[in-house]
Residue frames relative to the residue before (quaternion, step in Angstrom):
aa qw qx qy qz dx dy dz
M 1.0000 0.0000 0.0000 0.0000 0.00 0.00 0.00
K 0.4510 -0.7015 0.4888 0.2560 3.56 -0.88 0.97
R 0.6579 -0.5350 0.3691 0.3805 3.54 -1.26 0.55
S 0.6637 0.5088 -0.3133 0.4500 3.59 0.92 -0.88
Q 0.6308 0.5191 -0.3323 0.4713 3.59 1.09 -0.67
K 0.6379 0.5235 -0.3210 0.4647 3.58 1.02 -0.83
E 0.6577 0.5053 -0.3075 0.4665 3.57 0.96 -0.89
G 0.6406 0.5276 -0.3193 0.4575 3.58 1.03 -0.78
L 0.6567 0.4973 -0.2996 0.4813 3.57 0.98 -0.86
K 0.6379 0.5300 -0.3222 0.4566 3.57 1.00 -0.84
S 0.6592 0.5065 -0.3060 0.4641 3.58 0.94 -0.87
K 0.6554 0.5041 -0.3120 0.4679 3.59 0.96 -0.84
F 0.6316 0.5337 -0.3171 0.4643 3.57 1.04 -0.82
I 0.6542 0.5125 -0.3000 0.4684 3.58 0.95 -0.93
E 0.6704 0.4935 -0.2940 0.4697 3.58 0.93 -0.91
A 0.6509 0.5308 -0.3193 0.4389 3.59 0.96 -0.86
L 0.7367 0.3884 -0.2203 0.5078 3.58 1.03 -0.78
D 0.3632 -0.7611 0.4625 0.2736 3.57 1.35 -0.04
L 0.2832 0.7612 -0.5203 0.2640 3.57 0.94 1.00
P 0.5322 -0.6181 0.4553 0.3571 3.63 -1.09 0.57
K 0.4444 -0.7359 0.4499 0.2419 3.58 -0.58 1.17
D 0.6366 0.5507 -0.3488 0.4120 3.60 0.93 -0.80
V 0.6810 0.4735 -0.2892 0.4779 3.59 1.02 -0.72
V 0.7097 0.4707 -0.2661 0.4516 3.58 0.77 -1.04
L 0.7556 0.3692 -0.1987 0.5033 3.60 0.94 -0.84
D 0.4137 -0.7316 0.4448 0.3094 3.61 1.30 0.11
L 0.2947 0.7587 -0.5195 0.2602 3.57 0.98 0.88
P 0.4974 -0.6332 0.4831 0.3438 3.59 -1.10 0.56
R 0.2093 -0.7258 0.6371 0.1533 3.55 -1.20 0.58
V 0.0871 -0.8051 0.5867 -0.0050 3.56 -0.69 1.15
T 0.0520 -0.7868 0.6149 -0.0088 3.56 -0.77 1.11
V 0.1417 -0.7910 0.5930 0.0503 3.57 -0.62 1.17
T 0.1730 -0.7722 0.6066 0.0766 3.55 -0.85 1.05
G 0.7992 -0.2264 0.1054 0.5468 3.55 -0.14 1.30
K 0.6790 -0.4172 0.3531 0.4901 3.54 -0.86 -1.05
I 0.6055 0.6172 -0.3285 0.3801 3.57 1.23 0.29
G 0.8419 0.0194 0.0010 0.5393 3.61 1.12 -0.25
V 0.1414 -0.7644 0.6250 0.0717 3.52 -1.31 0.53
L 0.1589 -0.7625 0.6231 0.0706 3.56 -0.89 1.03
I 0.0818 -0.7905 0.6068 0.0142 3.56 -0.78 1.08
E 0.0922 -0.7852 0.6118 0.0268 3.57 -0.73 1.11
N 0.8003 0.2439 -0.2215 0.5010 3.59 -1.21 0.60
H 0.2823 0.7694 -0.5191 0.2425 3.60 0.91 0.92
R 0.3134 -0.7361 0.5683 0.1921 3.55 -1.36 0.17
G 0.7852 -0.3307 0.1567 0.4995 3.58 1.11 0.61
I 0.4942 -0.6373 0.5155 0.2896 3.51 -1.34 0.45
I 0.2422 -0.7817 0.5642 0.1093 3.57 -0.85 1.03
E 0.7955 -0.0102 0.0556 0.6033 3.59 0.94 -0.92
Y 0.0162 -0.8078 0.5884 -0.0315 3.55 -0.99 0.86
G 0.2583 0.7383 -0.5905 0.1988 3.54 -0.76 1.10
P 0.6857 -0.5180 0.3200 0.3989 3.61 -1.23 0.25
E 0.7490 0.3632 -0.2126 0.5117 3.61 1.23 -0.35
K 0.8019 0.1244 -0.0600 0.5812 3.60 1.25 -0.27
V 0.0173 -0.7567 0.6536 -0.0035 3.54 -1.02 0.93
S 0.0936 -0.7902 0.6052 0.0242 3.59 -0.78 1.08
I 0.0714 -0.8017 0.5931 -0.0188 3.54 -0.82 1.07
N 0.3911 -0.7208 0.5265 0.2243 3.56 -0.89 0.96
T 0.0149 -0.7781 0.6279 -0.0093 3.57 -1.04 0.86
S 0.6891 -0.4857 0.3442 0.4133 3.57 -1.27 0.14
I 0.7531 0.3538 -0.2043 0.5158 3.61 1.19 -0.39
G 0.7591 -0.3137 0.1766 0.5424 3.59 1.22 0.37
L 0.6897 -0.4694 0.3535 0.4232 3.53 -1.33 -0.14
L 0.2076 -0.7152 0.6523 0.1410 3.52 -1.11 0.79
V 0.0934 -0.8132 0.5744 0.0080 3.58 -0.60 1.16
I 0.1250 -0.7621 0.6339 0.0414 3.53 -0.89 1.06
R 0.0751 -0.7930 0.6043 0.0152 3.58 -0.79 1.04
G 0.2919 0.7528 -0.5548 0.2005 3.53 -1.11 0.69
E 0.5195 -0.6001 0.4954 0.3530 3.54 -1.22 -0.61
G 0.8438 0.1416 -0.1137 0.5050 3.54 -1.04 0.77
L 0.2671 0.7880 -0.5144 0.2075 3.57 1.10 0.65
F 0.0979 0.7701 -0.6278 0.0565 3.55 -1.09 0.75
I 0.4519 -0.6688 0.5198 0.2799 3.53 -1.19 0.58
K 0.3130 -0.7736 0.5262 0.1636 3.55 -0.50 1.22
Y 0.7838 -0.1742 0.0938 0.5887 3.58 1.02 -0.78
V 0.1750 -0.7436 0.6367 0.1053 3.51 -1.34 0.50
L 0.0392 -0.7635 0.6446 0.0045 3.55 -0.90 1.01
A 0.7294 -0.4266 0.2911 0.4486 3.58 -1.24 0.17
D 0.8211 0.2153 -0.0942 0.5201 3.59 0.98 -0.78
E 0.7957 0.2184 -0.1605 0.5417 3.63 1.18 0.11
I 0.1499 -0.7440 0.6477 0.0666 3.51 -1.33 0.62
F 0.1201 -0.7750 0.6148 0.0837 3.57 -1.06 0.77
V 0.1183 -0.7857 0.6068 0.0196 3.57 -0.74 1.15
E 0.0929 -0.7887 0.6067 0.0338 3.57 -0.91 0.98
G 0.4207 0.6624 -0.5535 0.2792 3.52 -1.32 0.41
K 0.6447 -0.4779 0.4007 0.4422 3.55 -1.29 -0.29
V 0.1686 -0.8278 0.5325 0.0526 3.57 -0.09 1.35
R 0.1714 -0.7973 0.5753 0.0630 3.56 -0.80 1.09
A 0.8105 -0.0464 0.0738 0.5792 3.61 1.02 -0.79
V 0.0805 -0.7409 0.6648 0.0508 3.51 -1.25 0.66
E 0.1664 0.8061 -0.5467 0.1538 3.58 -0.59 1.12
F 0.3942 -0.6832 0.5590 0.2556 3.54 -1.28 0.47
E 0.1022 -0.7543 0.6460 0.0575 3.54 -1.12 0.82
E 0.3280 -0.7522 0.5358 0.1989 3.59 -0.99 0.76
């Protein structure tokens, strides 16, 4: 069975059972709180950290947060919270 067929079957199975896709597919969950903070769940580690840019590895590529005065408030096994003046949140492959 080809990879695309397996992914299609997996998606149909998830939808049929009404399971949360972010958990089953190991997708990152990103919650932006205004312009003051970003919560990233299901991460795979910090790649770059500075006051103007924070890069976090995820299952679908790098999540890059840009802004001013950025700092990591906390890091847990499955989540990271970044605070500061958030200007942009984007995925890079």
